[in-house]
N, C-alpha and C positions, 0 to 999 in steps of 0.2 A: 405419389409413391410409385405408380406405374412407370412414370418417366425415369425415376431413380433406378428402378430395377432394370429398365431397358438399357440405361447407361452402363450398369454393371455387367449385363450380359454381353454388350458389344465389346467392352474392355476385356472381358474374360475370353471371348472368342479370339480377339486379336492376340492376346497373350499366349493362347494355345498354339496359334499358327506361327508366331515369331519367337517368343521367349516367355519364360515364366518369371522373369525378373526384368522389368522395364524401368530403368532409372530409379530404383528403390521401391517401385511398386511390385508387389508379389500377389499373384492370384492363385486361388485354390478352389477346388470343387469336389463334391462327392455325390454319387447316386447309389443308394442302397435299395434294392428291389427284392422283396421276399414273398413267396407264396407258401401257404401252410395248409396242411391237412390235419385237423384237430379232432382226435378221437379220445380225448383225455377225460371223458365223463364216466368211464368204467361201465359202459353199457353197450352190449352187442346189438341191442334192439333199436338203437338210434343211429341215424345217419351221421357220419363225421362232418364237421363244419369245414368250410374252406374260406380262407382269407388271403388277400394280397395287400401288402403294405409298401409304401414308397416314402423314402426319406431323401430329400434333395437339399444340398448345402452349397452355398456360394460365398466365398470369402475374399477379402482384399486386405493386404497389409502394406503399410507405408512407413519407412524409416525416415522421419523428418530430419534427424541428426543422430549422432552416436549416443545421444542421451534421451531421445524421445522417439517412440514409435506407437502406432495405433493399429488395431485390428478390428474389422467388422465382418461378421458372418451371418448371413440370412439363411433361414431354413423353412422348408415346406414339408410338413409331415401329414400323411393321409393314409386311410384305408380305402381301397378301391370301392367305389359305390356309395361312400358316405355322403356325397352331395345329394343323392336321391334323384338327380336329374342332370342330364348333360348340359343344361342351360343354367345351372345353379352355381353361384360363386360362394364358397364357404370362407373366403378371405382368410386363408390359413397361414399366410406368410408371417413369420415372426423373427425378431432379433434373437438368434441363438447365442451369439457372442458379440460383444462390443466393448472394447476396453482400450485404455492407454497404458503404456509402460514407461515410467520414468527411470532411467538407468543412472545410478550413482548421482542423485540430486545433491547439490551443495558440495560435490566432490567427496561424498561419504560413500562407504563401501556397502551399499544396499540398493535394491531395486523396489519400486512401488508399482503394483498393478491394480488398477481401479476400474470398475465397471461390471460387466457381466461376462463370466468366463467359466470354463471347465475346471474341475479340480480332480486330478488323478495322482494318487500317491501309492507307491510301492506296488503290491500285488492287486490293489483295488479292493481288498477285503474290508477296509475301513472307510475309504473314500475313493469312489470311482466314477467314471463318466457314463456307465451303463450303455456301452456302445452297441449292444445287441438290440436295444429298444429302437423302434422307429421314430422316437422322439429324442432320446438322449437326456443328458442332465447337465445343467449349468446353473451357476449361482450369481446373485447380485452381491457385490461387496468390494473389499479391498484386501490385498495380500502384500506383505512385505517379505522380501527375500534378503536376509541379512548375511553378509559375507558369503555370497553364493559360490565363490571359487575355492573357499577353504572351510568355513564353518558350516555352510549349507543348512541354514535354518529358515523355515517359512513360518510367519505369523499371519493369521487371517481372521477377518471378521465378516460375517455373512448375514444378510437379512432374508429370511425365508418367507415371511408374511408380515405385511403392514396393512391392517384393515382400515385405519383412519385415512380419509382422503387428504391429499395434499392441500395445505392452506395457502391459497394464492393471495387473498386479501384478508388481513387480520381484523375482521369485523368483531365488534364487541359481543354480538349474539353467539359467536362461535365458542367463546371462552366463558368459564373454564371447562375444559374437556374432562369428563369423569375418568378417573384412573382405570376403572373397569371397561372403559370404551377404547382403550389402546392396547389390545392384546397382540403386540408384536412378537414375532417368533424369530429368534436369532441363534447363530452359532459363532463361538469364539474358539480358535484352536491353533495348533502348531504342528509342524512336521519337521523332523530332524534326521538327516542321514549321518551314519557313522561307519567308518571303515576300520576294521580290525587288522586285516592283512589282505594280500592279493586274493586269498581264497575265501575270505569270510567278511561279512559286514552285517550291520543291523540298522533298522529304522525305528524311530520313536514317533508315535502319533498320539495326540490328545486333543479333545475338543469338548467344550461345555455347551450344551444345548438348553435353551430356556424358552418356553412358551408362557407368556405372561398372563394368559387368561386365568381367571379365578375359578377354581373348582370347589374350593372350601374357603372359609374365612382365612385370609392371610396365607393362602396356599396357591402357588402357581400350578398350571396344568402339567408343566414339565420343567424339571431342573435336574438334568442328568449329565454327569461327567464320564466320558469314555476315554480310557487309556489303553494304548495298544503298542505292542512291540513285534517286529518281524525280523527274524534272523535268516540270512542266506549263507549257505555253505557250498563250496564247489571243490571237490576233491577228485580230480581226474575225471573218470567216467561216472562218478557218483555225485549227486547234488541233493541238497535238502533245503526245505523251507519250513521254519517253525514259527508259528504266530500265536500270540496270546493277547486277549483283551479283557478288560474289566470295566463294568459300569456300576456307578453308585450315584445316589441322590434320591429324587422322589419323582413319581409318576402318578398323576391323578390322586395325590394325597397318600400314596403308598410308598414305603421305603423301598429303594431299588438296590439290589445286590446281585449282579449277574456276571457270568464269565464266558469266554470263548477260548478254546484251545484247538490248534490245528497243527498237525505233524504230517509231513509228506516227504518221501524219498524217491528219487528217480535214478535208474541205472541205464546208461547208454552203451549199447554194444552194436557196433557197425551201423546199420541203417535203422535199427530198432531201439526204442526207448521204452522201458518198463517202469511202472511206478506203483507205490502203495501209499495210502494215507488215511487219516482219520480227522474229521472235524467234529468237535463237541461244542454245542451251544446249550448252555444251561436252561432249565425250565423251571416252572413254578409248581411246587407241590400242591396238588388239588385240595389238600387238607389245611393249607395255610393261606387263607384268603386275605390276610392283612399285610402280606409281603408280595413284592414283585421281583421274581428271580429269573425271569425270561430275558435272555440276551437278544436284543433287537439289532439287526444288521441294516439299519435304515438307509445309509448312504453308500453301502458297498455295492459292487457289481455282482449281485448274487448269481446271475446266470453262469458265471465262470466256475462256480464252486459246487453248487448243491443240485446237480443234475440239470440237463438241458431242457427237461419238460417243465421246469419252473414251478413244481409243486411246493417247493420249500424255499425259504422258511415260512411262507404264508399259510401252509396247512398244518402247522405244528400245534395249533389250538392252545398255545401258551405252555406246552409241555416240553419245549426245547427239542433239540435234534442231535442224534448220534449218527454220523454218516461215515461208514467204512467203505473204502473204494479201492478199485484196481484200475490202472490205466495202461494202455499200450498204444504206441504210435509207430508208424512205418513210413520212412521217407526215402524212397528209392533214389539211387544216384542217377543224375541226369534225367530225372523225370519231373514233369510238371504236376504230378499227383502226389498227395500225401494222405495217409489214412490214420484214423484214430478210433479206439474203442475204449469206452468208459463203462465200468460196472459198479453200481452203488448198492449198498445194503443200508436202508434207512430205519432207524429206531428212534423212539422218543427218549429224551433224557430223563423224564419222569413218567411213571406209569399212571394209567387212569385208575379210577376208583375200583374198577373190576379187573385190574392187573393186565390191561392190554398195553403193549409197548412196541409193536412192530408196524411200521408204515408200509414196508414192502421193498421190492428190488427194482432197480431201473437199469436198463441197458441202452447206451447211446453209441451209435455208429456215425462217424463223420468222414466225408470224403471231400477234399479240396482240390481244385484244379486251378493252377496259376495260368490264366488265359493269356494275358500279356502283363508287362510290368505295371503294377498298381491296380490290376483288375483280377479278382478271383471269383470263381463259381463254386459254391458250396452246397452239397447235399447232406442232409442229416435225417436219420431215422431213429426212433426211440420206442421202447416197450417198457411198460410198468406193470409189475405183478403185485397186486395189492395184498397187504397183510391185514391182520385183524383190525388195526386202527383205521386204515384207509377204508376198509369195508364199512366201518361204523360211521365215519365222517360222510361218506358218499351213499350211505344206505338209502334205498335198497339195491343200489348198483354195486356190483362186485366183480365184474368181468375184467379181462385184460384190457389195459389202456394203451393207446398208440398215438404217435404223432410223427409228422414228417414235414420237411421243408426243402425248398430250393431257393438259393439266394445268390444274387449277383451284387458285388460291391466294387464300384469303379471309383478310383481316386485320381483326380486330374491335377 
């Protein structure tokens, strides 16, 4: 393994010096380094925590012919100091992506991608790569792109968890394997792009998630269908994105019926862009214990939408989320800097038994500096003013929360 990595490093260095495309070989790399100051515990009596994370990726792509290509990408993800000693090897290098793509096999107008790969669709509200994370997100499976240049439909099948060990030699002692010993967890879905006009388009997303573990007699742990639609409109200086999602099925033996609604509008004037929006994630009524009405954003890139401090949706306590926000950005002409300000007012979609429904307000300030092509330096600072719900969840802590980071992202 070490020799293989050394070969990739040498080839990569050679490609940077000479060219990024050597006879069909393409090399890519990324380093993301971020330090964080974490005071998100709502207590002025504790010292803020400090973390530094590092994500390093190295990839190689080869087009064997016009009908076949492969891509391999290794990743090392770590938090500084996690080894516990400078002489400890945590053996943290993993295959982040590794797949082949068959283009128009049998002269049919579709492509096949198989292996381990990222899935990024639309705004990433339903399916995203979670690029903010120092680990990221990739899936094992297969994806078919049908009529990619006109119909533009993707079909995919993914395996999230397979707990039964691979059977190399079919010994009689292995069989039969009990049905309850094969709790595989899978996703089957589609994504379709649709163009209405030059000014508007919409996407359709759907996926069925099934976790085959038994939680009740003849009941799987999870059988949920998620359907989503995203509309994009561009009308001169004004643009809008409207998204809606619905989940139905069963979760841990309870019937699922949940929804998501998102509406945002942006107006660009000169070097400034102003925006207003609302995200509504349904919650479960605390008096209805036999139903599950909380919309779960399991595979979305949540950091993009629900505040950069990442309290949500994980802190909703099943009550859902109503997020009303204002955004402003400034992009000076001929400047390497750009600035952004986000202000959120968070409420629960369902009230608690004692009628509490306010999580609080969050302010996010972000400054980006384009150091050189492909490399950015980003600073972010955030404040959270807790409401009655957040004070209860983090009780007895109820002070102002804060968080800050400095990040360098270099793409080679």
